[in-house]
C-alpha positions as CSV (number, residue, x, y, z in Angstrom):
1,M,17.5,11.0,4.7
2,T,19.0,11.4,1.1
3,N,16.8,10.9,-1.9
4,A,18.1,7.5,-2.9
5,R,18.2,6.3,0.8
6,G,14.5,7.2,1.4
7,A,13.3,6.4,-2.2
8,L,14.7,3.0,-2.8
9,P,13.4,1.3,0.4
10,L,9.9,2.9,-0.5
11,A,10.3,1.5,-4.0
12,G,11.3,-1.9,-2.5
13,L,8.3,-1.9,-0.2
14,L,6.0,-1.2,-2.8
15,A,7.5,-3.7,-5.2
16,T,7.3,-6.4,-2.7
17,S,3.8,-5.6,-1.9
18,G,2.9,-5.5,-5.5
19,V,4.3,-8.8,-6.2
20,L,2.6,-10.3,-3.3
21,H,-0.7,-9.2,-5.0
22,F,-0.2,-11.5,-7.8
23,L,1.5,-14.4,-5.9
24,T,-0.9,-14.7,-3.0
25,P,-4.0,-12.6,-4.0
26,K,-6.6,-14.3,-1.6
27,P,-5.6,-12.2,1.5
28,F,-5.8,-9.1,-0.6
29,D,-9.2,-10.1,-2.0
30,S,-10.7,-10.4,1.4
31,I,-10.1,-7.0,2.5
32,V,-11.4,-5.2,-0.8
33,P,-14.3,-3.2,0.4
34,R,-17.7,-4.5,-0.6
35,S,-18.9,-1.0,-1.8
36,L,-16.4,-1.3,-4.8
37,P,-18.0,-2.5,-8.0
38,G,-16.8,-5.7,-9.7
39,S,-14.7,-8.5,-8.5
40,P,-12.3,-8.2,-5.4
41,R,-9.8,-10.1,-7.4
42,T,-9.9,-7.4,-10.2
43,W,-9.2,-4.8,-7.4
44,T,-6.4,-6.9,-6.0
45,L,-4.7,-7.2,-9.3
46,L,-5.2,-3.5,-10.2
47,S,-3.8,-2.3,-6.8
48,G,-0.9,-4.6,-7.2
49,A,-0.2,-3.3,-10.7
50,A,-0.3,0.2,-9.3
51,E,2.1,-0.5,-6.6
52,L,4.5,-1.9,-9.1
53,A,4.1,1.1,-11.3
54,V,4.6,3.4,-8.3
55,A,7.6,1.5,-7.1
56,A,9.2,2.1,-10.6
57,A,8.4,5.7,-10.5
58,V,9.9,6.1,-7.1
59,A,13.0,4.1,-8.0
60,N,13.7,6.3,-11.0
61,P,15.3,9.5,-10.2
62,G,13.5,11.2,-13.2
63,T,10.1,10.4,-12.0
64,R,10.8,10.2,-8.3
65,R,8.7,13.3,-7.5
66,L,5.8,12.1,-9.2
67,G,6.3,8.7,-7.7
68,G,6.5,9.9,-4.2
69,L,3.1,11.8,-4.6
70,A,1.7,8.7,-6.2
71,A,2.9,6.6,-3.3
72,A,1.3,8.9,-0.8
73,G,-1.9,8.9,-2.8
74,L,-1.8,5.1,-3.0
75,F,-1.3,4.7,0.8
76,A,-4.2,6.9,1.3
77,A,-6.4,4.9,-1.2
78,V,-5.9,1.7,0.4
79,F,-6.8,2.9,3.9
80,P,-10.4,1.7,3.6
81,A,-9.1,-1.9,3.0
82,N,-7.2,-1.7,6.2
83,V,-10.4,-0.4,8.0
84,K,-12.4,-3.4,6.6
85,M,-9.6,-5.7,7.7
86,A,-9.8,-4.2,11.1
87,M,-13.6,-4.6,11.3
88,D,-13.6,-8.1,9.9
89,W,-10.9,-9.2,12.5
90,R,-12.4,-7.5,15.6
91,D,-13.4,-10.9,17.0
92,A,-10.1,-12.6,15.8
93,P,-7.5,-13.9,18.2
94,P,-5.4,-11.1,19.8
95,A,-2.4,-11.6,17.5
96,R,-4.5,-11.1,14.4
97,R,-6.4,-8.1,16.0
98,A,-3.1,-6.5,16.7
99,I,-2.1,-6.8,13.0
100,A,-5.2,-5.5,11.8
101,Y,-5.4,-2.5,14.2
102,G,-1.8,-1.9,13.8
103,R,-2.1,-1.2,10.2
104,L,-4.4,1.7,10.6
105,P,-1.9,4.2,12.2
106,L,0.8,2.7,10.0
107,Q,-0.7,4.4,7.0
108,I,0.1,7.9,8.4
109,P,4.0,7.4,8.3
110,L,3.7,5.7,4.9
111,V,1.7,8.6,3.5
112,L,4.4,11.1,4.9
113,W,7.2,8.8,3.6
114,G,5.8,9.3,0.2
115,L,5.5,13.0,0.5
116,R,9.0,13.2,1.8
117,V,10.3,11.3,-1.2
118,A,8.3,13.7,-3.3
119,R,9.8,16.7,-1.7
120,R,13.6,15.8,-2.2
């Protein structure tokens, strides 16, 4: 995987997710852990802005190393939201449960992807 081949799809994923935080914030609000202070919407918008900033850093060859590290950190930081989603959806229909539970192990390859981009 070349630097651009691995970095640009990662930047695209982050940018898409970041934009979605602003276009459709309600689903993201619902998975913000209750232990965080303040409004869930604030956390949704901050995380969306962080994803957009990290996407830009990953896309730019001059900041790609830092962007890859930031992406790995961001993917680790949002893990508690995925845990909350899995807990909230544990009694949901099977398809929704599969989505919620499937997000948990997906964080591992995402973190590794960010680290791979940072190393190249």
